[in-house]
N, C-alpha and C positions, 0 to 999 in steps of 0.2 A: 898161662892161660887157663881159664878153667874149661875142662872138657865138655863136650856135648852130652856125655852120660852123666857127668856130676850135675850140669844144668838140669837135666831131667829128672834127676833125684831130687834135687832141692824144690822144684817146683811141685812135685809129688808131695814132699814132706810139709811144705807150706800149705799145700791144700788139706793134707792129712791132719794137720794140728788145728786148723779152722772148723773141718768136718767133726773132729772130736771136742771140739769147744762148745758144741751146741748142746742145750740143756735137753737131757732126755730122761724118762722114766726108767727105774731099774726093773729087775725081774720081779721084786717084790711089790710092785705097785698093784694094790688090791682093787682099784675101780672105785667109782663114786658114782654117788647120786646127785642130782640138784634140781632146783626149780629154774624154769627158764622163762623170761619174757622176750617176744620177739615182735618187734616193731617195723612196719613197712609201709611207706607213706603215712597215712593217717591211721591205720589199722593196727591192733595191738592182740596178739594172741599168746597165751600162756599154755604150758605142758609141764610135765615132770621128764628128766631124762635120766638114762643110767647107762654109764660105760662101766663093762664089766672087766675082771681080771685079764681075760685073753683079748681085750680091747674091742669085744663086740659092743654093739650100741642098740639101745633102745628108747623109743619115744613114747611116753605115755599120756594118755587124758588130752589128746587133742583129735577131732574128728576130721578136719580138713586135711585130705590126701596130700595136696600140694605143699601144706604147711609143714605136715610130717615128714615129706622128703625133704624139704629144705632143713629142717631142725637135724634129721638124720645125717644129712649131707655134712653139716656143720660138726657134729660129733666125730664123724669119720676123719674130717680134716684135723681136729684137734688131736686123735688118737694116733693117726698115722704120722704125725710129724714129732711125736713123743717116743716113738718105737726105737730102742737102743739097738742099732744094727753094726757089727764091726766094718770098720773101713775097708777092709779086704774082701768082704761079703759083698758090698756095694760097689767098689770101685777097682777090684781086684783085676779086672779085664781092661780097665782104662789106662792111658797114658796121659801125662801133663806136661805141658811146654808153656813158657811164658810168654805172654803178649806183650801189651803196651802197659804202662802205668800211668793213671790219669791224673789230674791236677789235685785230687783229693789225697794221694798216695794209694789209691787201690789198684792192686797189681792184677791184670788180666791171666787167666790161665786158660789155655786152649785144650780141649779134651780130643783124644785120640783112641784108636782102639774100638772097644765095643760101641762107646757113645760118641764116637767121631763126630764132631760138628757141634758139639755143646761147648759152652764155655762158662766160666765162672770169673768173679773178682773176689778177691780178698784183701780187707783192710783191718789193720788191729786185731787180727786173728780171729777174724768174723768173716764169714761168706756174705758179701753186700751187693752181690749180682749173681742172677741165674739167668742163663739161656740154654733151655732143653727142649730136644725134639721129643715129644709125645704121640706117638700114634701119626696122625695127619697134622698136627699143629705143633708150633713152636711157642712155647710160653717164656717170656721174659719178667723177672722180678727184680725190682731194685728195692734195696731195704735202706731206709733213710736215719732210723733210729731202734734202739734195741734196751732190752732190760738185762742188767748183769747181775744174775740170781748168786754169783759166788760158787756155783755149781755149773756153770755154762750160760750161755746168752740164749736169750728168746727175742724173737723180733718184735718190735714195737709198732713203728709204721713202715709200710711198704705197699708197693703196688703190684699189678699183675696184669699183662697184656697178652692176648693170644692172637696169633697169626697163621694163616695157612701155609703148612711148610712148603708147598710147591708154588703158588702162586704170589705169597707174602701178602694176601688180603688179611684186613684185620676181621677177626671174628669176635662180635661182641663190642664191648665198650672196654674202657680203661678203669680197673677196679683200684680204689684207694683203700687201704685197710688201718685201723688203729686197733691194736690187742693190748688188753691189760690182764694181769694175774696177779693170784693171791696164793700164799703158801698155806696149805691146808695139811695139818700134820707136818710131814717131812716133804711133801710134794707141791710143786706150783701147778697150779690149773687155771684155766681161762676164766675170768669172771665177766669179761665184757669184750664184745667184738664190734666196731662200726664199719661198716662197708658203703662207700660212696661209688656208684657206677655212673661213668660218664659217658653217654651214647647219643650220637646224632644231636648233639647240642643240648640233651637233657640229662639233669642229674637226679638219681633216684638212691636214697639212703635206707639202708638196713641197720637195725640195731639189735643185738642180741645179748640179753645180760643174764648172767647165771647167778643165781643166790642160794642159800641153806645148803651149801655144798658140804656133802659128807663121805669120808672115806668109806667103803665098804668093809665089813669084817672078814677076816681071812679064814 
């Protein structure tokens, strides 16, 4: 019979393998510049953006403060998910135990320790479900498809939902994403992101398209 300790170790290693299978930029990533077109409803905005080697971001040539903030937020989202962090640095204070396996073969992993109450699902060596407590909200993300870069996977179609961590009340709407990437030099960089937000029976679509992507010189 498999011991409890062995089972915990197996669950941890299953999650570690999927975590380390994510596509990330290495330490030599130089940053990039790009033109961006942002479409929201019937309005179109253009700007230039820059992500620096230290992953700080700049939005240039747009006057609208709200639009500038939204573009900056997207750059932050792009960069934060490409940072390479060691598994032990991120999850060293967490424990993992098996939950249920659903009809798609996704294995639930329940988190204890520092991030107790969080949970993930892993299928085909990819994290396909995330439930995390972030301050006063719980974010739930389902990933439906991914890009295989040969150097790790990138999420393609996924959704996100936020609930109040105490009351369970839905905060905002349901967001459906579609991300596409292009290899520039040796690095995959986001070229388009479409977000559909469903809230109170209304659907709002936003589209971000990045073009003329150039890596910065080191």
